[in-house]
C-alpha positions in Angstrom: 1.6 0.5 55.4 4.6 2.7 56.1 5.9 5.4 53.8 9.1 3.5 53.2 7.1 0.4 52.0 4.9 2.5 49.8 7.8 3.8 47.7 9.1 0.4 46.6 5.5 -0.7 45.9 4.9 2.3 43.7 8.3 1.7 42.0 7.3 -1.9 41.3 4.2 -0.7 39.6 5.5 2.3 37.6 8.6 0.5 36.4 6.8 -2.3 34.5 4.1 0.2 33.4 6.7 2.4 31.8 8.7 -0.6 30.3 5.5 -2.0 28.7 4.4 1.4 27.4 7.9 2.0 25.9 7.8 -1.5 24.4 4.5 -0.7 22.7 5.9 2.5 21.2 9.0 0.8 20.0 7.1 -2.0 18.4 4.8 0.5 16.7 7.5 2.6 15.2 10.6 0.5 14.9 9.5 -1.1 11.6 8.0 2.1 10.3 9.8 4.5 8.0 7.6 7.4 8.9 7.7 6.6 12.6 6.3 9.5 14.7 4.4 10.9 11.7 1.9 8.0 11.8 0.6 9.3 15.2 -0.4 12.6 13.6 -1.4 11.6 10.1 -4.7 10.2 11.0 -6.1 13.2 12.9 -4.4 15.6 10.5 -6.0 14.0 7.4 -9.4 13.8 9.1 -9.2 17.4 10.0 -8.2 18.4 6.4 -11.1 16.3 5.0 -13.7 17.9 7.3 -12.2 21.3 6.8 -12.6 20.9 3.0 -16.1 19.5 3.2 -17.5 22.1 5.6 -15.6 25.2 4.3 -15.2 24.5 0.6 -18.1 22.2 -0.4 -20.9 23.2 2.1 -21.7 26.4 3.8 -20.5 25.6 7.3 -22.8 26.6 10.1 -21.0 24.9 13.0 -17.7 25.4 14.8 -15.6 28.5 15.0 -12.8 30.2 13.0 -10.1 29.1 12.3 -12.1 25.9 11.7 -9.0 23.8 11.2 -7.8 24.6 14.7 -11.3 24.0 16.0 -11.2 20.5 14.5 -7.7 19.6 15.6 -8.3 20.7 19.2 -10.9 17.9 19.5 -9.7 15.4 16.9 -6.3 14.9 18.6 -7.8 13.9 22.0 -10.5 11.9 20.2 -7.8 9.8 18.5 -6.3 9.2 21.9 -9.6 8.1 23.3 -10.7 6.1 20.3 -7.4 4.2 19.9 -7.2 3.4 23.6 -10.7 2.0 23.9 -10.1 0.0 20.7 -6.9 -1.5 22.2 -8.7 -2.3 25.5 -10.7 -5.1 23.7 -7.3 -6.9 23.1 -5.5 -5.8 26.3 -5.5 -9.3 27.9 -6.1 -11.5 24.9 -3.1 -10.3 22.9 -0.6 -11.1 25.7 -2.6 -13.8 27.5 0.3 -16.0 28.3 2.3 -13.1 29.8 -0.7 -11.9 31.8 -1.1 -15.4 33.3 2.6 -16.0 34.1 3.6 -12.6 35.6 2.9 -11.4 39.0 2.7 -7.7 38.1 -0.7 -6.0 38.8 -3.0 -6.9 35.9 -4.3 -3.3 35.7 -1.0 -2.4 34.2 -2.1 -4.1 31.0 -4.9 -1.4 30.8 -2.9 1.5 32.0 0.0 0.9 29.6 -2.4 1.5 26.7 -3.6 4.8 28.2 0.0 5.8 28.8 1.4 4.9 25.4 -1.5 6.4 23.5 -1.3 9.5 25.8 2.3 10.0 24.9 1.3 9.8 21.2 -1.3 12.5 21.9 1.3 14.7 23.5 3.7 14.2 20.6 0.9 15.3 18.2 0.3 18.7 20.0 3.0 20.5 17.9 0.7 20.0 14.9 -2.0 21.8 16.7 0.4 24.6 17.6 1.7 24.9 14.0 -1.8 25.2 12.6 -2.8 27.7 15.4 0.1 29.9 14.4 -0.4 29.6 10.6 -4.2 30.1 10.8 -3.7 33.1 13.2 -5.7 31.6 16.1 -6.0 33.7 19.2 -4.5 32.1 22.3 -5.9 33.1 25.7 -5.6 32.2 29.4 -8.1 29.4 28.8 -5.1 27.4 27.6 -4.5 26.7 31.3 -7.5 24.3 31.2 -5.6 22.1 28.9 -3.9 20.0 31.6 -7.2 19.7 33.4 -8.7 18.2 30.2 -5.8 15.7 30.0 -6.3 14.6 33.6 -10.1 14.2 33.2 -9.6 12.2 30.0 -7.0 10.0 31.6 -9.3 9.2 34.5 -12.2 8.5 32.1 -10.2 6.3 29.8 -8.6 4.3 32.6 -12.0 3.7 34.1 -13.5 2.5 30.8 -10.4 0.3 30.2 -10.8 -1.4 33.6 -14.4 -2.2 32.6 -14.0 -3.1 29.0 -10.8 -5.2 29.1 -12.0 -7.9 31.5 -15.5 -8.0 30.1 -14.3 -8.7 26.6 -12.4 -11.7 27.8 -15.6 -13.1 29.3 -17.9 -12.0 26.6 -16.1 -11.9 23.2 -19.0 -10.2 21.3 -18.3 -7.0 23.2 -15.3 -6.4 21.0 -17.5 -5.8 18.0 -20.0 -3.9 20.1 -17.3 -1.6 21.3 -16.2 -0.8 17.8 -19.8 0.0 16.9 -20.3 2.3 19.9 -17.1 4.1 19.1 -18.4 4.9 15.6 -21.5 6.3 17.1 -19.7 8.2 19.8 -17.6 10.1 17.2 -20.7 11.8 15.8 -22.4 12.1 19.2 -19.4 13.9 20.6 -18.6 17.6 19.8 -15.7 17.0 17.5 -16.8 18.5 14.2 -19.2 20.8 16.0 -19.5 22.5 19.4 -22.1 21.9 22.1 -23.5 25.4 21.4 -24.2 24.4 17.8 -26.8 21.9 18.9 -30.5 23.0 18.9 -32.6 23.5 22.0 -32.6 20.8 24.6 -30.0 18.7 22.7 -27.3 20.9 24.4 -28.3 19.6 27.8 -28.5 16.0 26.6 -25.1 16.3 24.9 -23.5 17.5 28.1 -24.0 14.1 29.6 -21.5 12.7 27.1 -18.3 12.9 29.3 -16.2 13.8 26.3 -18.3 17.0 25.7 -17.0 18.9 28.7 -13.5 17.6 28.2 -13.3 18.7 24.6 -14.6 22.1 25.5 -11.7 22.4 27.9 -9.2 21.6 25.1 -10.8 24.3 22.9 -11.3 27.1 25.4 -7.7 28.3 25.0 -8.4 29.2 21.4 -12.2 29.6 21.5 -13.4 31.1 24.9 -17.0 30.9 23.9 -16.8 27.1 23.7 -16.5 26.8 27.5 -19.6 25.1 28.9 -19.5 25.0 32.7 -22.4 22.5 33.0 -20.8 20.1 30.6 -17.4 20.4 32.3 -18.9 19.7 35.7 -20.8 16.7 34.3 -17.6 15.4 32.7 -15.6 15.7 35.9 -18.2 13.9 37.9 -18.7 11.2 35.3 -14.9 10.7 34.9 -14.5 10.2 38.7 -17.5 7.9 38.9 -16.4 5.8 35.9 -12.9 5.4 37.3 -14.3 4.3 40.7 -16.7 1.8 39.1 -13.9 0.6 36.8 -11.7 -0.2 39.8 -14.5 -2.1 41.5 -15.4 -4.0 38.4 -11.8 -4.9 37.6 -11.2 -6.2 41.2 -14.3 -8.4 41.0 -13.5 -9.8 37.5 -9.8 -10.3 37.8 -9.9 -13.9 39.0 -12.6 -15.0 36.4 -10.5 -13.4 33.7 -7.4 -15.3 34.7 -9.3 -18.5 34.6 -10.6 -17.7 31.2 -7.3 -16.8 29.6 
């Protein structure tokens, strides 16, 4: 394939991807009075609740100060991950007729979710910045790891979407199973605590959760001690592997999915 032919092909992919993602955002906010604020209210309220419980009710022994920044730096990307995976279970079923009738690559129906939810995540970052300023958090060079965390999370989420979206069409019970796994993953991921807060060998076990290393990269700009090289390496390797497996699974299941829709 020549360079000249690759450019139109890429344009044919990115144009519908952007249009569908923009449509999702418009539909989500066009009928809402609060609009953008809904994208930050969920993680903000969760952070305030956990902050109150662990600082005002109980004697907190996890995380770092300022704890509200510690929470938000992982809760914001968690909401991106959680909402994306939840949407994957309806990626094809919600627009089944459109998926069948259009000739655009079907992977767009997964990637549009990652893109629209990723935009919401980026739009929520000013909240993190405001709380970091108000709480007096120290900002260091570790903030340069932030884009790396975004790239790894994008790869991981797309890979999972390419696996989950077609499988749910073929096995409908996976939708409920996915919701259950997400609930468990919240507490199994270092959101309200850090990897270093875990006892003994649990730190090594927790590192094999691909979100562990990614969340540590989000936090290292404010909390350098949260950097865990082993967890980051594991997350990077697992993100790449899951993306490759996702592409292979999607290609194999695309035809059966279209027959099932």
